[in-house]
N, C-alpha and C positions, 0 to 999 in steps of 0.2 A: 365501216364503222357503224355501230348500232347506237340510235338516239333514244333517249327515255325521258319521262317526265322528271324523274328524280333517282338518284343513286344512294343507296345506304351501304356504307362499308362496314361489314361485320353483322352477323346474325346471332349474337347472344341477347341478353336481356335488353340492352340499350338499342341494338339494331332492330329488334322486333317491335319495341315500342315506338321507334321512330317511323318504321314501316306502317304501323297502325295509325299513327298521327297523320301521315301523308295520305293514306287512304281515306281517313275521315274527312279529309279536305278535297276529295274528289280525284286525287292522283293515283296512279298505279305504279309504285317504285320498283326499280330493279335492286335486289338485295344480294351483294356479293359476300360470300363466307369462304374463308380459307380452309376451314375444316370440313370433315365429312358429314356433319350434322349441324343444324341450327340450334346448338345448345350452349354455345359460349364456352366459358372456362369451368363451368360447374363440375364436370366429371374428373377435373384434375385436382379439385381441392381435397384436403385430408379426409380420410374415411369417416371419422367421427363427427364431421361438421354438421351442426343443426343451425337453423336461422335463429338469429337474435330477435326476430319479429315474428308474431303469430301468423298463421295462414291468411287471417283476415286482411292483415296489412302487407301481405307479400305477393300481391298479385299484379300482373300487368293490365292495362286498360282493356275493359270489355269482357274478360274472362276471369271469374272468381277462382281462386285456388280451391281444389276440391277437398272434401273431407271436413273434419271438425275445424271451424274457423279459429278455435282458441288454441290449437295445438301448434308446436313448433316443428316444421317440416325438416326432414332430413335432406342432406345433399341430393340423394338419388331421386327423392320426390320431386325436387326442383328440376332436375334434368328431364323427368317424365313430363312435367308441367310445361317446360319450354318447347319440347318436342311436339306436344299436342297443340300448343298455342301456334306455333309455326305451320303446323298441318292445316290449320283452319283459317290461315291469314291469306287474303286474296292479294298476294304479291308474287312477282316474278323472282323466286328465290333460288339462287345458283350456289351450290356447295362446290368445294375443290377450286375456288377462284380466289387466289390470294392477290391482293392488290399491291403493286409495287410502286406506283407512281400516279400522282394526280397533278395535272397542269391546267392552266387557264388560257384558253384561246377566246373565241367568241362565247363558248360554253366551257364547261369543265371536261377534260378528257381523262378517263380513268383506265389505266393499263394494268393487266394482270400478269402473273409470272409467265404465262405461256405466250404472251405477246398481243393477246387480244385486247381491243380498246373499245370503250363505250363512252357515250357523250350525254350529257344532261346539264340543264341550267342550275340544277340544285344538287349538291352533294353533302351528305351528312356522315361525318367520321364517328363510328360508334364501335371502335375496337377496344375501348377500355384500357386497362394497364396490365392485365395478367401476363401478357407476353413480354413485359419489361420489368421484371423484379428489380427493386432497388437494392444495391450492394453498397454498404456505407464504406467510406475510406477509413480503414483502421490500420495503423502501422503493423506490419507483420502479417496481416490476414492472407495475402497471397502466398506467403511462404509457409503457412501452417500445414503440418503434415497429416493432421487428422482429417475428419470429415467436416466439410463446410457446406451447409445445405440451406437454401432459402426456403422459407415456409411454402412457396409455390410448389415445391418438389417433395415436401414432407407428406407421407401418407399414413404411417401408423407407427407406434412406439417399438414394435418388435425388433428392428435392427439395432436399437439403442440399449437393449437389455444389459443391465449391469455396467453401463459406461458412465463416465463423468461427462455431462452435458451442460453447456451454457447456451440459453435462449436469449436472444437479444430483441428487445421491443417491450412496449408497454400497452399495446392495444388489445382488442378482443382475441385475435388469433394467437398473439404471443402468450397471453396468460392461459388460454385453453390448451394450446399445445404443451406449454410447460407443466401444467397441472397434470395433463394426461401422461407426459413422459415420467414424471416424479413417481408414478406407481411402478415404474420399471427400471428407473435409472437414478443417479445422484444428479439433481438439476438445480441450476441457479437461474434466475430471471435477472438479467442485466439490463437496467434502464438508466436513463439519464436524469429522469425525475421520478418521484413516487408515483406508483399506479393509482389513477383516479377511478373510483367505482361509481356506479349509479344504479339504484335499485331497479331491478327488472319488472317487478310488479308492485309499485307503490300504491297503497290504499286498496290492495286487492285486485288491481287492474294492471294489465301489461303497460309498460311505459308508453308504448306507441298509441295506445288509446288516448292517453293524456296529451301527447304531442299533436294527435289529430284533432282532438277537442279544442285545443288552444291554438293551433296553427303553427306551433313553434317547429314542428318538424319539416315544414316547407318555407320557413322564414327565410327570405332571400339574404344571401350573405352581403354584409355591408362593413363599413369601417368600425362598427361595434365589436367585430370578432377580434379578440386578442391575439397577438402575435404568439406563435407557438403553440396554439390551441390544439389539442388532441382529443378525439372522441373518447368519452369515458368507457370503461369496461361494464357491460351490462351483467348484473350478477343478482342471483337470488340468495347469496350469502355463502355459496360454495366456494368460490374462488377467493374471497376475502379470508375465509377460515383457512384455506390451503396455504396462502402466504403467511398467515399468522402462525400455522403450524410448521413453517419452513419446508413445506413440501408443495411447491419449490421454495427455497429461500430467495429472498430478493437483495440485490446488491447494487451499488452504484456502478455504472458502465465502466469496463476495464479500459485502460488507457492504451495498451498495445499488446501485441502477441510477440513472444520470442521463442522461436521453434515451436515446441507443443505446450509451452507454458503461457497462461493468462497472466498479465501483470495488472493487478487490481490497484485502486487508489491507495497510496501509502506504501507502494512498491512491494506488496505482498505478492508472491508468485505461485502459481499452482498448475500442475500438469492437467490438462483436459483432453478428452477424446474426440469430442464433437462440438460444433457451433451451429445452431440453428438461428437463421437471420429472419425474424418476423418484422422486417423493416419496411414493409409496404411496397408500393409500385409507382412507377412513373407512367405518364401517357405513352400508349404504344402507337406512335403515329408516324413511323419513318417514311411513310409514302407521301407525307406533306412536307418534307424537307424543302422542297422549292417554293412552297407558298407560305409556310410559316403557320404557327398554331396560336398566335395571340387572339383572344376572343373575349367578348363581353357577354357573360352569362350564356354562353354556348353559341354565340353568333360571331363569326369572323370580323375582326375589326378592319381588315383590309381587302377582303374578296366578297362581294355581293354574292349570295347564294350558297356560301360555305358554312355549315353548322357542325356542331359537335354535340354528342350525347353520351352519358355515362362517365364523364369525368369526375373525380373526387372533388367535392366543394365547388362544382360548377355553378350551382345556384343555392344550395342549401346543404345541411349535413346529410340528407338523404339522396343526394344526386346520383351516387354510384351504387344505389341499392334497388332491389326489386320494387320496393314501396315507392320510391321517389322518381325512378327514371321515366315513368309515363308522364308524369306532370312536366318534367323538364322537356321531354320530347315534344310535347304539345306546345309548350312555350316557344321552343325554337322554330318548329314548323310555322307557327303563327307569324313570327317575325320574318322568316325567310320569305313568306308569301305576300308580305305587305307590298 
């Protein structure tokens, strides 16, 4: 059995930021990544994805994002950035190592799919949520004969050309995918509440400039956060105009599915061909089933030495983003080493 200073599970943005934070405190962590490369989920996002934050605010600690700091990087640029970041990180990084179980003896014992075990006094779970897309409970969804696709598996509008599509969700990805699809298909955006927009460049500067200047982007979550709060859609005006032009149109969430028919409020029924679920993700932490995942801002409430990184709303609205995960990782490592 191999013993290490610390073990980080996952080598996407959260895992790399956590490894950097540990190295900065004098430790040399082992980083275990299930995939073939330390680039997280980014290659699997839809083809047209661009960041909602400029390059200046989209870097991990210690390495600026290359190129014009005011531009909005494309998905593939992020992949290249993470690959380069990992290559220059002084960590024992092992790909093709899917963690299946973490148990606590005197130290943590981390076991991978091939039966290999590693031990360490510190473990940081940094596998995010992309591996666990949330599929809402909707009557009739499991029997729907058409295409049901989570946004995690959406790539491009080509397969939906000329079809009747309903996109479910009110966040950035839902609106972006629905608007893109509406150029090729008849699309409705189905939401429980009206879509909330936020100007992407208020007063001529990107919103993240103002969040950084005021500190709001890293404001710790507290009881002031209203129940049911959702992050607004960042928009230069394009998406608001698209909804106003009904490309896509927006409707109240349907109540059920009956065969191939969507049942809208008021019992209006309509045949649809495909449903895209842009309904978010849940933490992807099955290897912690025996320990539990309850935490206080990224530090386990029940197991000393166990931390988390990259969870949505872990500490702030930016916790699951490139711009925020480094700050969270440093916070978690600092508390784990006290």
